[in-house]
C-alpha positions as CSV (number, residue, x, y, z in Angstrom):
1,M,0.0,0.0,0.0
2,A,2.0,2.9,-1.3
3,V,1.0,6.2,0.4
4,I,3.6,8.9,-0.1
5,S,4.1,12.4,1.3
6,L,4.9,15.1,-1.3
7,P,4.8,18.5,0.5
8,R,3.2,21.2,-1.6
9,V,5.0,24.5,-2.1
10,R,3.3,27.2,-0.2
11,H,2.6,30.5,-2.0
12,E,1.2,33.7,-0.6
13,N,-2.5,34.0,-0.9
14,G,-2.9,30.3,-1.3
15,G,-6.7,30.3,-1.2
16,A,-8.8,31.5,-4.0
17,R,-7.0,31.9,-7.4
18,P,-7.7,33.8,-10.6
19,L,-8.7,32.1,-13.8
20,T,-5.0,31.6,-14.6
21,A,-2.0,31.9,-12.2
22,W,1.6,31.9,-13.1
23,I,4.7,31.0,-11.1
24,G,8.4,31.4,-11.9
25,A,10.1,28.8,-13.9
26,T,10.9,25.5,-12.1
27,E,14.2,23.7,-12.8
28,T,13.9,20.1,-13.8
29,T,16.4,17.6,-15.2
30,I,14.9,18.3,-18.7
31,G,15.1,22.1,-18.4
32,R,13.0,24.9,-17.0
33,I,9.3,24.3,-16.8
34,Q,6.8,27.1,-16.3
35,L,3.4,26.2,-14.7
36,T,0.0,27.7,-15.4
37,I,-3.1,26.7,-13.5
38,Y,-6.3,27.1,-15.6
39,R,-9.8,27.2,-14.2
40,D,-11.3,28.4,-17.5
41,F,-11.5,25.7,-20.2
42,K,-11.7,28.4,-23.0
43,A,-8.3,29.7,-22.0
44,I,-6.6,26.3,-22.5
45,G,-8.9,24.7,-25.1
46,H,-6.8,25.5,-28.2
47,H,-3.6,24.2,-26.7
48,W,-5.3,21.2,-25.2
49,R,-6.7,20.1,-28.6
50,L,-3.4,20.6,-30.3
51,L,-1.6,18.4,-27.7
52,Q,-4.2,15.7,-27.8
53,S,-3.8,15.5,-31.6
54,T,-0.2,14.4,-31.2
55,A,0.1,13.0,-27.6
56,A,-1.3,9.8,-26.1
57,C,-4.7,10.7,-24.9
58,V,-7.3,8.5,-23.1
59,P,-10.9,9.4,-23.9
60,A,-11.8,10.7,-20.4
61,Q,-9.0,13.3,-20.6
62,S,-9.8,14.6,-24.1
63,F,-10.8,18.2,-24.0
64,E,-14.3,17.4,-25.2
65,Q,-15.1,14.9,-22.5
66,A,-13.3,16.6,-19.6
67,E,-14.9,20.0,-20.3
68,A,-18.4,18.5,-20.5
69,W,-17.9,16.5,-17.3
70,S,-16.6,19.4,-15.4
71,R,-19.3,21.8,-16.6
72,I,-22.2,19.4,-16.2
73,V,-21.3,17.0,-13.4
74,S,-18.6,18.6,-11.2
75,Q,-19.0,22.3,-11.1
76,P,-22.7,22.3,-10.1
77,V,-21.7,20.6,-6.8
78,G,-18.6,22.9,-6.2
79,T,-15.9,20.6,-7.6
80,M,-13.8,23.1,-9.6
81,P,-11.2,22.4,-12.4
82,A,-7.5,23.0,-11.7
83,I,-5.9,22.2,-15.1
84,V,-2.1,22.2,-14.9
85,C,-0.1,23.2,-18.0
86,G,3.6,22.9,-18.1
87,R,5.6,24.8,-20.7
88,S,9.3,24.6,-21.6
89,G,11.5,27.7,-21.5
90,S,10.8,28.3,-25.2
91,G,7.0,28.2,-24.6
92,E,6.3,24.7,-25.9
93,I,3.7,22.8,-24.0
94,Q,5.2,19.7,-22.3
95,F,2.2,18.4,-20.4
96,I,-1.4,19.1,-19.4
97,W,-2.8,17.5,-16.3
98,P,-6.6,17.9,-16.2
99,F,-7.2,18.0,-12.4
100,E,-10.2,19.0,-10.3
101,V,-10.4,19.6,-6.6
102,T,-12.9,17.7,-4.5
103,R,-13.6,18.2,-0.9
104,T,-13.9,15.3,1.7
105,L,-13.9,15.9,5.5
106,G,-13.3,19.5,4.7
107,L,-10.0,18.8,2.9
108,G,-9.2,19.5,-0.7
109,C,-8.1,16.5,-2.9
110,L,-6.7,16.6,-6.4
111,R,-8.2,14.1,-8.8
112,W,-8.4,13.6,-12.6
113,I,-11.5,15.2,-14.0
114,G,-14.3,12.6,-14.1
115,Q,-12.0,9.8,-12.9
116,D,-14.8,7.9,-11.2
117,H,-16.6,7.2,-14.5
118,A,-13.5,6.6,-16.6
119,N,-11.9,3.2,-17.5
120,Y,-8.5,5.0,-17.7
121,N,-7.0,8.3,-16.5
122,M,-3.8,9.8,-17.7
123,G,-2.4,13.3,-18.4
124,L,-1.3,14.5,-21.8
125,H,2.5,14.7,-22.3
126,S,4.9,15.6,-25.1
127,L,6.9,12.5,-26.2
128,A,10.1,14.0,-24.8
129,F,8.6,14.8,-21.4
130,A,6.9,11.4,-21.1
131,R,10.2,9.6,-21.8
132,Q,12.6,11.8,-19.9
133,A,10.9,13.3,-16.9
134,T,12.2,11.7,-13.7
135,A,10.3,10.9,-10.5
136,D,12.0,13.9,-8.8
137,D,10.8,16.1,-11.7
138,I,7.2,14.9,-11.3
139,S,7.3,15.3,-7.5
140,T,8.7,18.9,-7.9
141,L,6.1,19.9,-10.5
142,L,3.2,18.4,-8.5
143,G,4.3,20.1,-5.3
144,E,4.6,23.4,-7.1
145,A,1.2,23.0,-8.8
146,A,-0.5,22.0,-5.6
147,G,0.9,25.1,-3.9
148,L,-0.3,27.3,-6.7
149,I,-3.8,25.8,-6.7
150,G,-3.9,26.3,-2.9
151,D,-6.0,24.6,-0.2
152,V,-5.4,21.0,-1.3
153,S,-4.2,18.5,1.2
154,A,-3.9,15.3,-0.8
155,A,-4.0,13.8,-4.3
156,H,-5.6,10.6,-5.4
157,F,-5.1,9.5,-9.1
158,E,-6.8,6.2,-10.0
159,H,-7.2,3.8,-12.9
160,Q,-4.0,4.9,-14.6
161,P,-2.3,2.8,-17.2
162,F,1.5,2.5,-17.1
163,D,1.6,3.5,-20.8
164,W,-0.8,4.4,-23.5
165,D,-0.2,3.7,-27.2
166,G,3.4,2.9,-26.3
167,I,4.0,6.2,-24.5
168,P,5.0,5.9,-20.9
169,N,3.0,7.5,-18.1
170,P,5.3,9.7,-16.0
171,M,3.0,9.3,-12.9
172,A,4.1,5.6,-12.7
173,R,7.5,6.8,-11.7
174,L,6.1,7.9,-8.4
175,P,5.4,5.3,-5.7
176,H,2.1,3.7,-6.5
177,S,-0.3,0.9,-5.7
178,Q,-1.9,-1.6,-8.0
179,S,-5.5,-0.8,-8.9
180,A,-8.3,-3.2,-8.0
181,N,-9.1,-3.8,-11.7
182,T,-7.2,-4.3,-14.9
183,G,-8.1,-3.2,-18.4
184,H,-8.9,-5.7,-21.2
185,S,-8.6,-5.2,-25.0
186,I,-8.3,-7.2,-28.2
187,L,-5.3,-6.8,-30.6
188,L,-7.3,-6.8,-33.8
189,E,-6.5,-8.5,-37.1
190,K,-7.4,-7.2,-40.6
191,D,-9.5,-10.2,-41.3
192,F,-12.3,-10.6,-38.7
193,D,-13.1,-14.2,-39.6
194,T,-9.6,-15.3,-38.8
195,L,-9.7,-13.4,-35.5
196,Y,-13.1,-15.0,-34.6
197,R,-11.9,-18.6,-35.5
198,N,-8.8,-18.0,-33.3
199,R,-10.8,-17.0,-30.3
200,F,-13.7,-19.5,-30.5
201,S,-13.7,-23.2,-31.1
202,G,-16.0,-24.7,-33.8
203,K,-18.3,-25.9,-31.0
204,S,-18.6,-22.5,-29.5
205,R,-19.3,-20.9,-32.8
206,N,-22.0,-23.4,-33.5
207,T,-23.6,-22.7,-30.1
208,L,-23.7,-19.0,-30.9
209,K,-25.2,-19.7,-34.3
210,R,-28.0,-21.8,-32.7
211,K,-28.7,-18.9,-30.3
212,E,-28.9,-16.5,-33.1
213,R,-31.4,-18.7,-35.0
214,R,-33.5,-19.0,-31.8
215,L,-33.3,-15.2,-31.3
216,G,-34.5,-14.7,-34.9
217,E,-37.5,-16.9,-34.2
218,L,-38.7,-14.1,-31.8
219,G,-38.5,-11.4,-34.5
220,E,-36.4,-9.9,-37.2
221,I,-32.8,-9.1,-36.0
222,E,-31.4,-5.7,-36.8
223,I,-27.8,-4.7,-35.8
224,G,-26.4,-1.3,-36.5
225,W,-25.2,2.1,-35.3
226,A,-27.2,5.2,-34.5
227,K,-26.8,7.7,-37.4
228,T,-27.9,11.0,-35.9
229,P,-27.4,12.8,-32.5
230,D,-31.1,12.2,-31.7
231,E,-30.8,8.5,-32.3
232,R,-27.6,8.3,-30.2
233,R,-29.3,10.2,-27.3
234,G,-32.3,7.9,-27.5
235,L,-30.1,4.8,-27.2
236,V,-28.3,6.4,-24.3
237,S,-31.6,7.0,-22.5
238,L,-32.6,3.4,-23.1
239,F,-29.2,2.3,-21.8
240,F,-29.9,4.0,-18.5
241,E,-33.2,2.2,-18.1
242,Q,-31.7,-1.2,-19.0
243,K,-28.7,-0.7,-16.8
244,R,-30.9,0.4,-13.8
245,R,-32.7,-3.0,-14.0
246,Q,-29.5,-4.9,-14.4
247,F,-27.9,-3.2,-11.3
248,A,-31.1,-3.8,-9.3
249,E,-31.0,-7.5,-10.0
250,Q,-27.3,-7.7,-9.0
251,G,-27.7,-5.6,-5.8
252,I,-25.4,-2.9,-7.2
253,T,-25.8,0.8,-6.6
254,D,-26.7,2.4,-9.9
255,A,-23.6,4.4,-10.9
256,F,-25.7,6.3,-13.5
257,A,-28.6,7.3,-11.3
258,E,-27.6,11.0,-10.9
259,P,-29.4,13.1,-13.5
260,R,-26.2,15.1,-14.2
261,I,-24.6,11.8,-15.3
262,H,-27.4,11.4,-17.8
263,D,-26.9,14.9,-19.1
264,F,-23.1,14.3,-19.6
265,Y,-23.6,11.2,-21.7
266,H,-26.4,12.8,-23.7
267,E,-24.0,15.7,-24.4
268,I,-21.1,13.6,-25.7
269,A,-23.6,11.5,-27.7
270,A,-24.7,14.7,-29.4
271,L,-21.2,15.6,-30.5
272,P,-20.4,15.2,-34.2
273,S,-19.1,11.7,-34.9
274,S,-15.9,13.3,-36.1
275,A,-15.3,15.1,-32.8
276,Y,-12.6,13.7,-30.5
277,G,-14.3,11.9,-27.6
278,S,-17.7,11.7,-29.2
279,L,-19.9,8.8,-28.2
280,D,-21.0,6.3,-30.9
281,A,-24.0,4.1,-30.1
282,G,-24.6,0.6,-31.4
283,Y,-27.8,-1.5,-31.0
284,L,-29.3,-4.9,-31.6
285,K,-33.1,-5.0,-32.1
286,V,-35.4,-8.0,-32.2
287,G,-38.8,-7.4,-33.9
288,G,-38.2,-3.7,-33.6
289,Q,-37.4,-3.8,-29.9
290,T,-33.9,-2.8,-28.7
291,V,-32.5,-5.6,-26.6
292,A,-28.8,-4.8,-26.5
293,I,-26.8,-1.5,-26.5
294,S,-23.1,-0.8,-26.7
295,C,-21.7,2.7,-26.8
296,G,-18.1,3.8,-27.1
297,V,-15.5,6.1,-28.6
298,F,-13.6,5.7,-31.8
299,C,-10.3,7.4,-30.9
300,D,-7.1,7.2,-32.9
301,D,-6.4,3.5,-33.5
302,R,-8.9,2.0,-31.1
303,F,-12.5,1.7,-30.1
304,S,-13.1,2.1,-26.4
305,T,-16.3,0.7,-25.0
306,L,-18.0,2.9,-22.3
307,L,-21.6,1.8,-21.9
308,T,-23.2,-1.7,-22.4
309,S,-26.5,-3.1,-21.4
310,I,-29.1,-5.8,-22.3
311,D,-32.8,-6.0,-21.9
312,T,-34.0,-8.2,-19.0
313,G,-36.8,-9.8,-21.1
314,P,-37.0,-13.3,-22.7
315,T,-34.4,-12.4,-25.4
316,R,-31.6,-12.4,-22.8
317,K,-31.0,-16.2,-22.7
318,F,-30.0,-16.0,-26.4
319,S,-27.1,-13.7,-25.7
320,P,-27.9,-10.6,-27.8
321,G,-25.1,-8.7,-26.2
322,T,-22.6,-11.3,-27.5
323,M,-24.0,-10.9,-31.1
324,L,-23.8,-7.1,-30.9
325,L,-20.2,-7.3,-29.5
326,R,-19.2,-9.5,-32.4
327,H,-20.7,-7.1,-34.9
328,Q,-18.8,-4.1,-33.3
329,I,-15.5,-6.0,-33.3
330,K,-15.9,-6.8,-36.9
331,T,-16.6,-3.1,-37.6
332,A,-13.3,-2.2,-35.8
333,C,-11.5,-4.7,-38.0
334,V,-13.0,-3.3,-41.2
335,R,-12.0,0.2,-40.2
336,G,-8.4,-0.9,-39.7
337,L,-8.2,-0.2,-36.0
338,N,-5.5,-1.9,-33.9
339,F,-7.4,-2.3,-30.6
340,F,-10.9,-3.0,-29.4
341,D,-10.9,-1.9,-25.7
342,M,-13.5,-3.4,-23.4
343,G,-12.5,-1.3,-20.4
344,A,-11.5,-2.1,-16.8
345,G,-12.9,-5.0,-14.8
346,D,-13.1,-8.7,-15.3
347,A,-16.0,-10.3,-17.1
348,H,-16.6,-13.7,-18.9
349,H,-17.0,-12.2,-22.4
350,K,-13.7,-10.2,-21.9
351,G,-11.9,-13.5,-21.1
352,E,-13.3,-15.0,-24.3
353,W,-12.1,-12.3,-26.6
354,C,-9.3,-10.3,-25.0
355,D,-5.6,-11.0,-25.4
356,V,-4.2,-7.7,-24.1
357,T,-4.2,-6.9,-20.4
358,T,-3.6,-3.3,-19.2
359,Q,-2.3,-3.1,-15.7
360,L,-3.5,-0.1,-13.8
361,F,-2.1,1.8,-10.8
362,E,-3.1,4.5,-8.3
363,N,-1.2,7.3,-6.6
364,F,-2.1,8.2,-3.0
365,I,-0.2,11.4,-2.2
366,A,-0.4,13.4,1.1
367,L,0.5,17.0,0.3
368,E,0.5,18.0,3.9
369,E,0.3,16.0,7.2
370,R,-3.5,16.1,7.4
371,G,-3.7,14.7,3.9
372,Y,-3.1,11.3,5.4
373,L,-6.7,11.5,6.7
374,L,-7.7,11.0,3.1
375,T,-5.0,8.9,1.5
376,L,-4.7,6.2,4.1
377,P,-8.4,5.2,4.1
378,L,-8.5,5.4,0.3
379,A,-5.4,3.2,-0.1
380,A,-6.9,0.7,2.4
381,V,-10.2,0.5,0.5
382,T,-8.3,-0.1,-2.8
383,A,-6.1,-2.8,-1.3
384,A,-9.2,-4.6,0.1
385,K,-11.0,-4.5,-3.2
386,R,-8.0,-5.8,-5.0
387,N,-7.5,-8.6,-2.5
388,I,-11.2,-9.7,-3.0
389,K,-11.3,-9.4,-6.8
390,T,-8.0,-11.3,-7.3
391,R,-9.3,-14.3,-5.4
392,P,-12.0,-16.0,-7.6
393,G,-13.7,-17.9,-4.8
394,L,-13.8,-14.9,-2.5
395,W,-15.0,-12.6,-5.4
396,A,-17.8,-15.1,-6.4
397,F,-18.9,-15.3,-2.7
398,A,-19.0,-11.5,-2.4
399,Q,-21.1,-11.2,-5.6
400,S,-23.5,-13.9,-4.3
401,V,-23.9,-12.2,-1.0
402,R,-24.5,-8.8,-2.6
403,R,-27.0,-10.2,-5.0
404,N,-28.9,-12.2,-2.3
405,L,-29.0,-9.3,0.1
406,F,-29.7,-6.4,-2.2
407,G,-30.7,-7.8,-5.6
408,E,-34.2,-8.0,-7.0
409,R,-35.4,-11.4,-7.9
410,R,-35.9,-12.2,-11.6
411,P,-37.7,-15.1,-13.3
412,K,-35.7,-18.3,-13.3
413,E,-36.3,-18.8,-17.0
414,L,-34.2,-15.8,-17.8
415,P,-30.6,-16.8,-17.0
416,E,-27.9,-14.2,-17.5
417,T,-25.9,-15.4,-20.5
418,A,-24.8,-12.2,-22.3
């Protein structure tokens, strides 16, 4: 359990800050770095978009998604952005760290914007900075940034990959702990049929064909992608309803219950399909009824799944979600993508398809002594979750207890197979 102390640099007037705030250049092993803290997305938007077009960028930290999340979800409850931008002595942007400041127990805590709903979190870095910045450099810059932001006692950065698209994550050079979950993705092939045969035996493929025939007996099957913003928003709304029922059966708190969460996903679903971070929505219908939904982001050389759900009706036993997934993986192959990312967390269908595992880590950083009041409990909870989830028997028992205590009963003739 790696909890570290990284004292923030204290500046005068360390409370409220203007929209942007500058400090003097900071010496690092790769040269002088000047920090700017932005609280206004408009002031950094142009530079952010330029950097994300060349740097490794996870969907949640794209400008489009981060700005929407902050404006719609975070700021209405007082969680304000604190976007850290580092420039070289010549003015070239070396990194952007899209932070926000939450408050727990009256203490400020730095986090990635929207990190609770993201599969992966990672700042944007120039290639040179990502490869050359040392642990001491990152510590110095974080301490300076925290001091400039003011009134923050700790930092908790979760669900971080060690690298993205082959570019190293500098935050991994700080002491860190393993996350409770890992990410799962498929290294795609140009020919989908070859990929499919390599993943599934002839027996398994025949079983899926039989299910598809049985599903077709209930009505005409239609698989496709929403073509307009209104269609995408409609599918997102239906996803919330299907997922609510699935969570209720499993005894899981609905992570999408908050109306502001609905508004966020509706907004990114309304972005033009060509926009970075826009949400595409796929569906499978039987007899005109949508029984499976899968939404995600086409970003650079990968498709990243964000939202999936299936209807709880009689079609479920014929695995409509599996059929929709197969269609979307084929689409990714046809488009020439390299990866199909199914996100963090273990699931049976991920084990069937995925051959790439993304290890994730978390940073727990006390920026002053009372910051341990936040970081120690957070680290303990993460360690407990990891210990449970990495022991199959214990994890199955925990799921069974949760389902029996808190889950809604469903008809026995509708087993969960998708």
